[in-house]
OpenMM code with the backbone's topology and positions (N, CA, C; nanometers):
from openmm import Vec3, app, unit

residues = "MET THR GLU ARG LYS LEU ASN ALA LEU VAL LEU PRO GLY TYR LEU ASN SER GLY ALA GLY HIS TRP GLN THR ARG TRP GLU ALA LEU ASP PRO ALA PHE VAL ARG VAL ARG MET PRO ASP TRP HIS HIS ALA SER ARG ASP ALA TRP CYS ARG ALA LEU ASP ALA ALA VAL ALA ALA ALA ASP ALA PRO VAL VAL PHE ALA ALA HIS SER LEU GLY CYS LEU THR THR ALA PHE TRP ALA LEU GLN TYR ALA SER ALA ALA GLN LEU ALA LYS VAL ALA GLY ALA LEU LEU VAL ALA VAL PRO ASP PRO ALA GLY PRO HIS PHE PRO PRO GLU ALA THR GLY PHE ALA PRO VAL PRO LEU THR ARG LEU PRO PHE ALA THR ILE VAL VAL ALA SER SER ASP ASP PRO TYR GLY GLY VAL PRO PHE SER GLN THR CYS ALA ASN ALA TRP GLY SER ARG TRP ILE ASP LEU GLY ALA ARG GLY HIS ILE ASN ALA ASP SER GLY LEU GLY ASP TRP ASP GLU GLY ARG ARG TRP LEU ALA SER LEU GLY THR ALA ARG".split()
positions = [
    Vec3(11.4954, 8.4290, 12.6051),
    Vec3(11.4517, 8.5847, 12.4958),
    Vec3(11.3044, 8.5379, 12.4979),
    Vec3(11.1742, 8.5824, 12.5411),
    Vec3(11.0522, 8.5562, 12.5357),
    Vec3(11.0063, 8.5680, 12.3686),
    Vec3(10.9154, 8.5321, 12.3926),
    Vec3(10.8470, 8.5455, 12.2569),
    Vec3(10.7068, 8.6583, 12.2717),
    Vec3(10.7357, 8.7451, 12.1827),
    Vec3(10.6464, 8.8450, 12.1779),
    Vec3(10.5193, 8.8140, 12.1346),
    Vec3(10.3878, 8.8579, 12.1911),
    Vec3(10.2625, 8.8663, 12.1936),
    Vec3(10.1970, 8.9037, 12.0451),
    Vec3(10.1866, 8.8480, 11.9511),
    Vec3(10.1059, 8.9683, 11.8739),
    Vec3(9.9906, 8.9457, 11.8174),
    Vec3(9.9258, 9.0524, 11.8376),
    Vec3(9.7721, 9.0774, 11.7721),
    Vec3(9.7268, 9.0723, 11.6116),
    Vec3(9.6582, 8.9956, 11.5945),
    Vec3(9.6238, 8.9713, 11.4440),
    Vec3(9.5138, 9.0842, 11.4056),
    Vec3(9.5442, 9.1675, 11.3231),
    Vec3(9.3879, 9.2209, 11.2339),
    Vec3(9.3676, 9.1171, 11.1235),
    Vec3(9.2113, 9.1088, 11.1366),
    Vec3(9.1858, 9.0158, 11.0521),
    Vec3(9.1060, 9.0823, 10.9200),
    Vec3(9.1498, 9.1105, 10.8178),
    Vec3(9.0777, 9.1829, 10.6932),
    Vec3(9.0402, 9.1069, 10.5550),
    Vec3(8.9044, 9.0408, 10.6341),
    Vec3(8.8545, 8.9997, 10.4839),
    Vec3(8.8219, 9.0720, 10.3723),
    Vec3(8.7876, 9.0222, 10.2692),
    Vec3(8.7478, 9.0862, 10.1361),
    Vec3(8.6066, 9.1227, 10.1254),
    Vec3(8.5981, 9.1653, 10.0063),
    Vec3(8.4210, 9.2060, 9.9886),
    Vec3(8.3226, 9.0977, 10.0200),
    Vec3(8.2114, 9.1090, 10.0936),
    Vec3(8.1174, 9.0073, 10.1267),
    Vec3(8.1562, 8.9646, 10.2773),
    Vec3(8.2561, 8.9987, 10.3308),
    Vec3(8.3577, 8.9158, 10.4274),
    Vec3(8.3594, 8.7519, 10.4246),
    Vec3(8.4462, 8.7276, 10.5297),
    Vec3(8.4346, 8.5609, 10.5070),
    Vec3(8.3718, 8.4739, 10.6391),
    Vec3(8.3174, 8.3933, 10.5433),
    Vec3(8.2446, 8.3425, 10.6024),
    Vec3(8.2493, 8.2040, 10.6781),
    Vec3(8.1879, 8.1219, 10.7176),
    Vec3(8.2136, 7.9667, 10.8201),
    Vec3(8.2973, 7.9022, 10.7234),
    Vec3(8.4095, 7.8372, 10.7806),
    Vec3(8.4789, 7.7442, 10.6780),
    Vec3(8.6131, 7.8273, 10.6163),
    Vec3(8.5766, 7.9643, 10.6044),
    Vec3(8.7138, 8.0422, 10.5313),
    Vec3(8.8414, 8.0351, 10.6586),
    Vec3(8.9561, 7.9933, 10.5815),
    Vec3(9.0550, 8.0063, 10.6745),
    Vec3(9.0807, 8.1284, 10.7554),
    Vec3(9.0125, 8.2444, 10.7432),
    Vec3(9.0408, 8.3363, 10.8283),
    Vec3(8.9669, 8.3748, 10.9586),
    Vec3(8.8357, 8.2915, 10.9422),
    Vec3(8.6864, 8.2774, 11.0594),
    Vec3(8.7567, 8.1615, 11.1061),
    Vec3(8.8267, 8.0787, 11.0740),
    Vec3(8.8632, 7.9546, 11.1424),
    Vec3(8.9973, 7.9653, 11.2099),
    Vec3(9.0659, 8.0985, 11.2148),
    Vec3(9.1848, 8.1302, 11.2840),
    Vec3(9.1283, 8.1972, 11.3822),
    Vec3(9.0332, 8.2808, 11.3610),
    Vec3(8.9575, 8.3311, 11.5090),
    Vec3(8.9087, 8.2439, 11.5628),
    Vec3(8.8376, 8.1471, 11.5191),
    Vec3(8.8071, 8.0343, 11.6832),
    Vec3(8.9162, 7.9769, 11.6920),
    Vec3(9.0103, 7.9746, 11.6563),
    Vec3(9.1511, 7.9120, 11.7032),
    Vec3(9.1998, 7.9761, 11.8295),
    Vec3(9.2135, 8.1520, 11.7916),
    Vec3(9.3451, 8.2154, 11.8618),
    Vec3(9.2308, 8.3329, 11.9036),
    Vec3(9.2218, 8.3871, 12.0086),
    Vec3(9.1204, 8.4980, 12.0797),
    Vec3(9.2284, 8.6388, 12.0501),
    Vec3(9.3365, 8.5634, 11.9820),
    Vec3(9.4627, 8.7272, 11.9180),
    Vec3(9.4295, 8.7233, 11.8094),
    Vec3(9.2913, 8.6707, 11.7389),
    Vec3(9.2631, 8.7150, 11.5468),
    Vec3(9.1398, 8.8055, 11.6061),
    Vec3(9.1385, 8.9000, 11.5685),
    Vec3(9.0171, 8.9912, 11.5800),
    Vec3(8.9570, 9.0666, 11.4388),
    Vec3(8.8596, 9.0381, 11.4197),
    Vec3(8.8044, 9.0849, 11.2936),
    Vec3(8.8181, 9.2429, 11.2612),
    Vec3(8.8661, 9.3053, 11.1523),
    Vec3(8.8342, 9.4277, 11.1152),
    Vec3(8.6583, 9.4554, 11.0515),
    Vec3(8.5758, 9.5560, 11.1466),
    Vec3(8.4750, 9.5323, 11.0882),
    Vec3(8.4434, 9.6188, 10.9546),
    Vec3(8.4327, 9.6180, 10.8664),
    Vec3(8.4061, 9.6895, 10.7791),
    Vec3(8.2540, 9.8128, 10.8052),
    Vec3(8.2037, 9.8926, 10.7237),
    Vec3(8.1341, 9.9915, 10.7214),
    Vec3(8.0496, 9.8866, 10.6541),
    Vec3(8.0394, 9.8189, 10.5422),
    Vec3(7.9407, 9.7761, 10.4419),
    Vec3(8.0501, 9.7037, 10.3972),
    Vec3(7.9978, 9.5292, 10.4108),
    Vec3(8.0258, 9.4463, 10.3745),
    Vec3(7.9995, 9.4315, 10.1895),
    Vec3(7.9119, 9.4769, 10.1936),
    Vec3(7.8699, 9.4793, 10.0206),
    Vec3(7.8701, 9.6317, 9.9431),
    Vec3(7.9186, 9.6986, 9.9737),
    Vec3(7.9768, 9.8652, 9.9153),
    Vec3(8.0996, 9.8767, 9.9402),
    Vec3(8.1800, 9.8319, 9.9207),
    Vec3(8.3156, 9.8722, 9.9729),
    Vec3(8.3963, 10.0063, 9.9097),
    Vec3(8.3838, 10.0787, 9.9814),
    Vec3(8.4598, 10.1970, 9.9500),
    Vec3(8.6007, 10.2017, 10.0327),
    Vec3(8.7063, 10.2472, 9.9325),
    Vec3(8.8364, 10.2371, 9.9674),
    Vec3(8.8488, 10.3477, 10.0923),
    Vec3(8.7921, 10.4452, 10.0976),
    Vec3(8.8281, 10.5422, 10.1827),
    Vec3(8.7524, 10.4885, 10.2957),
    Vec3(8.6400, 10.4340, 10.3106),
    Vec3(8.5478, 10.4037, 10.4576),
    Vec3(8.6445, 10.3256, 10.4723),
    Vec3(8.6973, 10.1741, 10.4351),
    Vec3(8.7579, 10.0829, 10.4612),
    Vec3(8.8825, 10.0840, 10.5147),
    Vec3(8.9903, 10.1680, 10.5014),
    Vec3(9.0877, 10.2469, 10.5341),
    Vec3(9.0621, 10.3088, 10.6539),
    Vec3(8.9528, 10.3968, 10.6480),
    Vec3(8.9443, 10.4405, 10.7544),
    Vec3(8.8853, 10.3246, 10.9143),
    Vec3(8.8371, 10.2401, 10.8693),
    Vec3(8.7943, 10.1285, 10.9836),
    Vec3(8.9365, 10.0610, 11.0298),
    Vec3(9.0540, 10.0280, 10.9290),
    Vec3(9.1511, 9.9633, 10.9600),
    Vec3(9.2360, 10.0853, 11.0589),
    Vec3(9.2556, 10.1995, 11.0230),
    Vec3(9.3136, 10.2779, 11.1112),
    Vec3(9.2472, 10.3041, 11.2561),
    Vec3(9.1051, 10.2812, 11.2311),
    Vec3(9.0564, 10.2636, 11.3900),
    Vec3(9.0845, 10.1897, 11.4624),
    Vec3(9.0862, 10.0609, 11.3688),
    Vec3(9.1377, 9.9109, 11.4256),
    Vec3(9.2811, 9.9071, 11.4853),
    Vec3(9.3453, 9.9422, 11.4272),
    Vec3(9.5138, 9.9572, 11.5054),
    Vec3(9.5119, 10.0653, 11.5902),
    Vec3(9.4518, 10.1668, 11.5881),
    Vec3(9.4483, 10.2473, 11.6911),
    Vec3(9.4099, 10.2365, 11.8476),
    Vec3(9.3188, 10.0847, 11.8101),
    Vec3(9.2553, 10.0590, 11.9635),
    Vec3(9.3236, 9.9570, 11.9389),
    Vec3(9.4301, 9.8434, 11.8615),
    Vec3(9.5244, 9.7678, 11.9137),
    Vec3(9.6010, 9.7946, 12.0037),
    Vec3(9.6724, 9.6778, 12.0566),
    Vec3(9.8020, 9.6970, 12.1500),
    Vec3(9.9028, 9.6323, 12.0326),
    Vec3(9.9965, 9.7026, 12.0262),
    Vec3(10.1319, 9.6714, 11.9456),
    Vec3(10.1963, 9.5471, 12.0076),
    Vec3(10.2495, 9.4697, 11.8904),
    Vec3(10.2574, 9.5231, 11.7927),
    Vec3(10.1243, 9.4116, 11.7087),
    Vec3(10.1221, 9.4617, 11.5877),
    Vec3(9.9877, 9.3906, 11.5430),
    Vec3(10.0567, 9.3602, 11.4003),
    Vec3(9.9950, 9.2446, 11.3559),
    Vec3(9.9768, 9.1503, 11.1911),
    Vec3(9.8948, 9.1909, 11.1441),
    Vec3(9.8562, 9.2160, 11.0094),
    Vec3(9.7448, 9.1711, 10.9220),
    Vec3(9.7410, 9.0692, 10.8825),
    Vec3(9.6047, 8.9726, 10.8620),
    Vec3(9.6047, 8.8578, 10.8002),
    Vec3(9.4838, 8.9098, 10.6555),
    Vec3(9.5495, 8.9398, 10.5682),
    Vec3(9.4581, 9.0137, 10.4616),
    Vec3(9.4093, 8.9184, 10.3904),
    Vec3(9.2406, 8.8955, 10.3148),
    Vec3(9.2537, 8.8730, 10.1773),
    Vec3(9.2040, 8.9394, 10.0901),
    Vec3(9.2093, 8.8935, 9.9747),
    Vec3(9.1409, 8.9893, 9.8742),
    Vec3(9.1650, 9.1601, 9.8758),
    Vec3(9.0281, 9.1742, 9.8926),
    Vec3(8.9821, 9.3658, 9.9165),
    Vec3(9.0538, 9.4063, 10.0812),
    Vec3(9.0821, 9.2847, 10.1108),
    Vec3(9.1954, 9.3583, 10.2685),
    Vec3(9.3339, 9.3881, 10.2374),
    Vec3(9.3656, 9.2790, 10.1359),
    Vec3(9.4828, 9.3320, 10.0995),
    Vec3(9.5524, 9.4833, 10.0104),
    Vec3(9.4427, 9.5196, 9.9587),
    Vec3(9.4345, 9.6259, 9.8803),
    Vec3(9.4101, 9.7356, 9.9793),
    Vec3(9.3551, 9.7095, 10.0501),
    Vec3(9.3028, 9.8200, 10.1831),
    Vec3(9.3920, 9.8221, 10.2710),
    Vec3(9.4986, 9.7562, 10.3029),
    Vec3(9.6177, 9.7256, 10.3650),
    Vec3(9.7085, 9.7946, 10.2995),
    Vec3(9.7334, 9.7925, 10.1919),
    Vec3(9.8353, 9.8696, 10.1114),
    Vec3(9.7432, 10.0187, 10.1415),
    Vec3(9.6580, 10.0523, 10.0478),
    Vec3(9.6134, 10.1719, 10.0631),
    Vec3(9.6075, 10.2456, 10.1887),
    Vec3(9.5727, 10.1437, 10.2885),
    Vec3(9.5819, 10.2416, 10.4716),
    Vec3(9.7958, 10.2552, 10.4737),
    Vec3(9.8333, 10.1965, 10.4575),
    Vec3(9.9758, 10.2183, 10.5160),
    Vec3(10.0786, 10.2979, 10.3884),
    Vec3(9.9704, 10.3396, 10.2971),
    Vec3(10.0450, 10.4147, 10.1872),
    Vec3(10.0248, 10.5674, 10.1985),
    Vec3(9.8639, 10.5732, 10.2129),
    Vec3(9.7902, 10.7084, 10.2306),
    Vec3(9.7332, 10.7324, 10.2790),
    Vec3(9.6561, 10.6792, 10.4361),
    Vec3(9.6030, 10.7069, 10.5046),
    Vec3(9.6888, 10.6726, 10.6760),
    Vec3(9.7617, 10.6046, 10.6815),
    Vec3(9.8473, 10.5958, 10.8342),
    Vec3(9.9582, 10.6872, 10.8841),
    Vec3(9.9202, 10.7456, 10.9970),
    Vec3(10.0470, 10.7812, 11.0965),
    Vec3(10.1662, 10.7103, 11.0871),
    Vec3(10.2435, 10.7751, 11.1025),
    Vec3(10.3956, 10.7450, 11.1566),
    Vec3(10.4024, 10.6808, 11.2675),
    Vec3(10.3056, 10.6897, 11.3938),
    Vec3(10.2733, 10.6460, 11.4947),
    Vec3(10.2043, 10.5261, 11.4542),
    Vec3(10.1183, 10.5088, 11.3733),
    Vec3(10.0404, 10.4201, 11.3814),
    Vec3(10.0786, 10.3029, 11.2964),
    Vec3(10.1711, 10.3258, 11.1746),
    Vec3(10.2640, 10.2122, 11.1294),
    Vec3(10.3961, 10.1815, 11.1864),
    Vec3(10.4279, 10.2417, 11.3018),
    Vec3(10.5050, 10.1574, 11.3814),
    Vec3(10.4412, 10.0661, 11.4977),
    Vec3(10.3047, 10.0443, 11.5121),
    Vec3(10.2592, 9.9156, 11.5726),
    Vec3(10.2656, 9.8145, 11.4661),
    Vec3(10.2680, 9.8166, 11.3056),
    Vec3(10.2739, 9.6967, 11.2477),
    Vec3(10.3846, 9.5940, 11.2391),
    Vec3(10.3665, 9.5198, 11.2469),
    Vec3(10.4767, 9.3987, 11.2369),
    Vec3(10.5186, 9.3650, 11.1146),
    Vec3(10.3870, 9.3434, 11.0557),
    Vec3(10.3736, 9.3057, 10.8982),
    Vec3(10.2469, 9.2197, 10.8740),
    Vec3(10.2260, 9.1619, 10.6965),
    Vec3(10.1187, 9.1837, 10.6798),
    Vec3(10.1250, 9.0381, 10.5871),
    Vec3(10.0429, 8.9434, 10.5866),
    Vec3(9.9933, 8.8525, 10.4915),
    Vec3(9.8922, 8.8625, 10.4198),
    Vec3(9.9344, 8.8863, 10.2893),
    Vec3(9.8106, 8.9444, 10.1501),
    Vec3(9.8061, 8.8367, 10.0865),
    Vec3(9.6963, 8.7525, 10.1017),
    Vec3(9.6553, 8.6161, 10.0372),
    Vec3(9.5032, 8.6739, 9.9301),
    Vec3(9.5762, 8.6682, 9.7589),
    Vec3(9.4714, 8.6440, 9.7318),
    Vec3(9.4422, 8.8190, 9.6423),
    Vec3(9.5106, 8.8576, 9.6384),
    Vec3(9.5482, 9.0394, 9.5895),
    Vec3(9.4367, 9.0108, 9.4624),
    Vec3(9.3147, 9.0764, 9.4886),
    Vec3(9.2581, 9.1102, 9.3645),
    Vec3(9.3296, 9.1815, 9.2513),
    Vec3(9.2760, 9.2228, 9.1530),
    Vec3(9.3304, 9.3210, 9.0532),
    Vec3(9.2148, 9.4058, 9.0193),
    Vec3(9.1925, 9.5380, 9.0331),
    Vec3(9.0801, 9.6182, 9.0105),
    Vec3(9.0517, 9.5952, 8.8708),
    Vec3(9.1677, 9.6013, 8.7833),
    Vec3(9.1193, 9.6126, 8.6526),
    Vec3(9.0602, 9.4652, 8.5858),
    Vec3(9.0458, 9.3730, 8.6417),
    Vec3(9.0250, 9.2525, 8.6246),
    Vec3(8.8780, 9.2378, 8.5626),
    Vec3(8.8025, 9.1285, 8.5121),
    Vec3(8.7022, 9.1152, 8.4700),
    Vec3(8.6023, 9.1050, 8.5827),
    Vec3(8.6445, 9.0153, 8.6978),
    Vec3(8.5467, 8.9868, 8.7793),
    Vec3(8.5544, 9.0719, 8.9246),
    Vec3(8.6180, 9.1691, 8.9452),
    Vec3(8.6673, 9.2665, 9.0107),
    Vec3(8.4949, 9.3400, 9.0565),
    Vec3(8.4232, 9.2920, 9.1619),
    Vec3(8.3220, 9.3933, 9.1926),
    Vec3(8.2764, 9.5492, 9.1825),
    Vec3(8.1760, 9.5280, 9.1034),
    Vec3(8.1755, 9.6798, 9.0943),
    Vec3(8.0961, 9.7848, 9.2374),
    Vec3(8.0752, 9.6462, 9.2949),
    Vec3(8.0088, 9.7559, 9.4307),
    Vec3(8.1425, 9.7725, 9.5299),
    Vec3(8.2835, 9.7883, 9.4542),
    Vec3(8.4148, 9.8266, 9.5241),
    Vec3(8.4808, 9.9204, 9.4347),
    Vec3(8.4875, 10.0762, 9.5330),
    Vec3(8.4989, 10.1407, 9.4512),
    Vec3(8.6504, 10.2313, 9.4912),
    Vec3(8.6943, 10.2530, 9.4269),
    Vec3(8.8389, 10.3582, 9.5060),
    Vec3(8.9119, 10.3150, 9.5223),
    Vec3(8.9562, 10.1398, 9.4947),
    Vec3(9.0691, 10.0774, 9.5062),
    Vec3(9.1319, 10.0705, 9.3718),
    Vec3(9.1179, 10.1284, 9.2735),
    Vec3(9.2582, 10.1638, 9.1695),
    Vec3(9.2832, 10.3200, 9.1311),
    Vec3(9.3865, 10.3096, 9.0568),
    Vec3(9.4911, 10.2345, 9.0835),
    Vec3(9.5821, 10.2042, 9.1459),
    Vec3(9.6105, 10.0566, 9.2070),
    Vec3(9.6974, 10.0240, 9.3072),
    Vec3(9.8384, 10.0768, 9.3327),
    Vec3(9.8296, 10.1271, 9.4945),
    Vec3(9.9591, 10.1688, 9.4593),
    Vec3(10.0847, 10.0857, 9.4574),
    Vec3(10.1890, 10.0917, 9.3674),
    Vec3(10.2771, 10.0401, 9.3855),
    Vec3(10.3945, 10.0812, 9.4032),
    Vec3(10.3985, 10.0843, 9.5567),
    Vec3(10.5387, 10.1868, 9.6104),
    Vec3(10.5193, 10.0432, 9.7396),
    Vec3(10.6897, 10.0883, 9.7743),
    Vec3(10.7066, 9.9943, 9.8942),
    Vec3(10.6326, 9.9589, 10.0296),
    Vec3(10.5979, 9.9044, 10.0586),
    Vec3(10.4879, 9.8935, 10.2016),
    Vec3(10.6308, 9.9005, 10.2821),
    Vec3(10.5737, 10.0024, 10.4071),
    Vec3(10.6817, 10.0343, 10.5294),
    Vec3(10.6895, 9.9068, 10.6409),
    Vec3(10.6442, 9.8190, 10.6331),
    Vec3(10.6647, 9.6684, 10.6888),
    Vec3(10.6932, 9.5574, 10.6105),
    Vec3(10.7269, 9.4754, 10.6991),
    Vec3(10.7038, 9.3004, 10.6095),
    Vec3(10.5925, 9.2844, 10.6105),
    Vec3(10.6207, 9.2133, 10.4656),
    Vec3(10.4813, 9.1396, 10.4062),
    Vec3(10.5292, 9.0058, 10.3210),
    Vec3(10.3761, 8.9167, 10.3120),
    Vec3(10.3866, 8.8347, 10.2166),
    Vec3(10.2995, 8.8210, 10.1185),
    Vec3(10.3261, 8.8181, 10.0019),
    Vec3(10.2211, 8.7810, 9.9248),
    Vec3(10.1671, 8.6688, 9.8698),
    Vec3(10.0677, 8.5964, 9.8916),
    Vec3(10.0218, 8.4815, 9.8446),
    Vec3(9.9186, 8.4343, 9.7339),
    Vec3(9.9728, 8.4012, 9.6394),
    Vec3(9.8720, 8.3907, 9.5080),
    Vec3(9.8140, 8.2608, 9.5166),
    Vec3(9.7860, 8.1953, 9.4310),
    Vec3(9.7104, 8.1102, 9.3435),
    Vec3(9.7077, 8.1135, 9.1794),
    Vec3(9.7747, 8.0115, 9.1480),
    Vec3(9.7787, 8.0025, 8.9730),
    Vec3(9.6531, 8.0252, 8.8764),
    Vec3(9.5365, 7.9916, 8.9739),
    Vec3(9.3911, 7.9855, 8.8985),
    Vec3(9.3026, 8.0610, 8.9556),
    Vec3(9.3580, 8.1678, 9.0513),
    Vec3(9.2775, 8.2565, 9.0944),
    Vec3(9.1764, 8.3677, 8.9973),
    Vec3(9.0695, 8.3830, 9.0087),
    Vec3(8.9840, 8.4559, 8.9082),
    Vec3(8.9816, 8.5811, 8.9184),
    Vec3(9.0287, 8.6478, 9.0184),
    Vec3(9.0597, 8.7852, 9.0891),
    Vec3(9.1649, 8.8567, 9.0589),
    Vec3(9.2612, 8.7983, 8.9973),
    Vec3(9.3902, 8.8179, 9.0416),
    Vec3(9.4986, 8.7160, 9.0128),
    Vec3(9.5778, 8.7604, 8.9009),
    Vec3(9.6544, 8.6333, 8.8682),
    Vec3(9.7936, 8.6566, 8.8673),
    Vec3(9.8467, 8.5623, 8.8003),
    Vec3(9.9852, 8.5232, 8.9229),
    Vec3(10.0956, 8.6778, 8.8459),
    Vec3(10.0647, 8.7043, 8.7585),
    Vec3(10.1316, 8.8184, 8.7002),
    Vec3(10.1192, 8.9455, 8.7832),
    Vec3(10.0239, 8.9642, 8.8277),
    Vec3(9.9334, 9.0815, 8.8968),
    Vec3(10.0254, 9.0855, 8.9907),
    Vec3(10.0031, 8.9436, 9.0904),
    Vec3(10.0647, 8.9470, 9.2453),
    Vec3(10.1951, 8.9588, 9.2398),
    Vec3(10.2500, 8.9190, 9.1256),
    Vec3(10.3674, 8.9082, 9.1042),
    Vec3(10.4353, 9.0712, 9.1098),
    Vec3(10.3795, 9.1549, 9.0236),
    Vec3(10.3941, 9.2808, 9.0245),
    Vec3(10.3626, 9.3518, 9.1585),
    Vec3(10.2331, 9.3681, 9.2481),
    Vec3(10.2410, 9.3792, 9.3646),
    Vec3(10.3393, 9.3680, 9.4605),
    Vec3(10.3686, 9.2117, 9.4798),
    Vec3(10.4811, 9.1890, 9.5805),
    Vec3(10.6259, 9.2480, 9.5350),
    Vec3(10.6501, 9.2583, 9.4028),
    Vec3(10.7675, 9.3179, 9.3819),
    Vec3(10.7799, 9.4868, 9.4282),
    Vec3(10.6457, 9.5442, 9.4043),
    Vec3(10.6494, 9.6853, 9.4039),
    Vec3(10.6298, 9.7135, 9.5478),
    Vec3(10.5759, 9.6047, 9.6340),
    Vec3(10.5407, 9.6393, 9.7839),
    Vec3(10.6597, 9.5810, 9.8691),
    Vec3(10.7674, 9.4945, 9.7956),
    Vec3(10.8667, 9.4658, 9.8689),
    Vec3(10.8698, 9.3777, 9.9634),
    Vec3(10.7631, 9.2771, 9.9290),
    Vec3(10.7098, 9.1343, 9.9623),
    Vec3(10.7603, 9.0314, 9.9086),
    Vec3(10.7733, 8.9332, 10.0135),
    Vec3(10.8062, 8.8096, 9.9540),
    Vec3(10.6839, 8.7490, 9.9359),
    Vec3(10.7164, 8.6790, 9.8047),
    Vec3(10.6254, 8.6408, 9.7033),
    Vec3(10.5775, 8.4530, 9.7195),
    Vec3(10.4303, 8.3991, 9.7233),
    Vec3(10.4371, 8.2392, 9.7446),
    Vec3(10.3241, 8.2278, 9.6379),
    Vec3(10.3559, 8.1303, 9.5424),
    Vec3(10.2731, 8.0707, 9.4414),
    Vec3(10.2432, 7.9099, 9.5200),
    Vec3(10.0862, 7.9195, 9.5538),
    Vec3(10.0192, 7.7922, 9.6356),
    Vec3(9.9705, 7.7123, 9.5527),
    Vec3(9.9876, 7.7131, 9.4066),
    Vec3(9.9343, 7.6775, 9.2793),
    Vec3(9.8071, 7.6735, 9.2755),
    Vec3(9.7489, 7.5650, 9.2171),
    Vec3(9.5871, 7.5921, 9.1823),
    Vec3(9.5190, 7.5690, 9.2772),
    Vec3(9.4566, 7.6822, 9.3917),
    Vec3(9.3944, 7.6797, 9.5209),
    Vec3(9.2761, 7.7868, 9.5034),
    Vec3(9.2298, 7.8095, 9.3386),
    Vec3(9.1454, 7.9431, 9.3528),
    Vec3(9.1511, 8.0580, 9.3940),
    Vec3(9.0652, 8.1133, 9.4700),
    Vec3(9.0716, 8.2207, 9.5163),
    Vec3(9.1084, 8.2488, 9.6736),
    Vec3(9.1863, 8.0961, 9.7369),
    Vec3(9.2232, 8.0838, 9.8643),
    Vec3(9.1313, 8.1499, 9.9310),
    Vec3(9.0028, 8.0605, 9.9103),
    Vec3(8.9221, 8.0936, 10.0187),
    Vec3(8.8831, 7.9569, 10.1116),
    Vec3(8.7379, 7.9569, 10.1401),
    Vec3(8.6890, 7.8214, 10.1777),
    Vec3(8.6569, 7.7261, 10.0959),
    Vec3(8.6510, 7.7683, 9.9627),
    Vec3(8.6281, 7.6782, 9.8914),
    Vec3(8.7749, 7.6224, 9.8437),
    Vec3(8.8724, 7.6483, 9.8704),
    Vec3(9.0416, 7.5731, 9.8507),
    Vec3(9.0410, 7.4967, 9.9464),
    Vec3(8.9905, 7.4699, 10.0153),
    Vec3(9.0127, 7.3616, 10.1324),
    Vec3(9.1306, 7.3221, 10.1903),
    Vec3(9.1771, 7.4430, 10.2555),
    Vec3(9.2908, 7.4491, 10.3780),
    Vec3(9.2648, 7.4495, 10.4765),
    Vec3(9.1290, 7.4102, 10.5063),
    Vec3(9.1119, 7.4176, 10.6841),
    Vec3(9.1554, 7.5286, 10.7437),
    Vec3(9.2182, 7.4644, 10.8356),
    Vec3(9.3277, 7.5784, 10.9537),
    Vec3(9.4387, 7.6254, 10.8689),
    Vec3(9.4414, 7.5902, 10.7555),
    Vec3(9.5767, 7.6609, 10.7109),
    Vec3(9.7178, 7.6832, 10.7805),
    Vec3(9.7430, 7.5875, 10.8857),
    Vec3(9.8396, 7.6092, 10.9767),
    Vec3(10.0054, 7.7208, 10.8443),
    Vec3(9.9919, 7.6468, 10.7681),
    Vec3(10.1202, 7.6780, 10.6976),
    Vec3(10.0817, 7.8393, 10.7185),
    Vec3(9.9888, 7.8850, 10.6464),
    Vec3(9.9592, 8.0341, 10.6532),
    Vec3(9.9816, 8.0943, 10.7706),
    Vec3(9.9480, 8.0179, 10.9013),
    Vec3(9.9723, 8.0813, 11.0271),
    Vec3(10.1136, 8.1267, 11.0468),
    Vec3(10.1832, 7.9981, 10.9708),
    Vec3(10.3285, 7.9812, 11.0377),
    Vec3(10.4212, 8.1085, 10.9524),
    Vec3(10.3232, 8.1629, 10.8257),
    Vec3(10.4083, 8.2595, 10.7424),
    Vec3(10.3791, 8.3796, 10.7865),
    Vec3(10.2333, 8.4063, 10.9097),
    Vec3(10.2093, 8.5043, 10.9576),
    Vec3(10.2842, 8.5171, 11.0887),
    Vec3(10.3002, 8.4772, 11.1732),
    Vec3(10.3963, 8.4681, 11.2889),
    Vec3(10.5343, 8.4859, 11.2433),
    Vec3(10.5578, 8.4428, 11.1353),
    Vec3(10.7370, 8.4782, 11.0578),
    Vec3(10.7529, 8.6226, 11.0820),
    Vec3(10.6397, 8.6812, 11.0483),
    Vec3(10.6593, 8.8726, 11.0028),
    Vec3(10.6545, 8.9037, 11.1450),
    Vec3(10.6278, 8.8564, 11.2704),
    Vec3(10.6490, 8.9212, 11.3830),
    Vec3(10.7735, 8.9116, 11.4755),
    Vec3(10.8330, 8.8400, 11.3613),
    Vec3(11.0393, 8.8293, 11.4092),
    Vec3(11.0819, 8.9456, 11.2953),
    Vec3(11.0134, 8.9712, 11.1714),
    Vec3(11.0946, 9.0290, 11.0578),
    Vec3(11.1516, 9.1181, 11.0717),
    Vec3(11.1457, 9.2086, 11.1925),
    Vec3(11.1837, 9.3447, 11.2783),
    Vec3(11.3519, 9.3500, 11.2933),
] * unit.nanometer
topology = app.Topology()
chain = topology.addChain("A")
for resn in residues:
    res = topology.addResidue(resn, chain)
    for name in ("N", "CA", "C"):
        topology.addAtom(name, app.Element.getBySymbol(name[0]), res)
């Protein structure tokens, strides 16, 4: 049996993912990882970000997986539950949702609009939610609530902050393995 090639759409959060971030490193390691360009990284609008994701999925060869971080996780959930057509959803093999932020939390950026309330409905594709016990943007209880509602596997990385460049993950091979496992989940 031959392994199918997955296309990975990279969905950074608010302000984008810079050098040293695991998403940026994954893109540098593998041309199958393509960043979804949002219309405005400094003023995130749910509608604009979901429409950008919809266009990226439409342009991608199937199957696709999402490598989402922070606000990219919420964009994925809203897109899947409120924007995507059945044909678009059929292209998605799964999503790795890392560091889900809580829009009601004290550190959620006021420049990000339309992301509350978070939809708490089962997502129509396989998902893994990865959380950190000391993430200032979304705590363990919030990420567990999302994972349970979305039908996701939930993974606690321990104290890793916002699971970004400051977390010291480097190329984060473990995360890439989790993402690859989603391509075989169907």
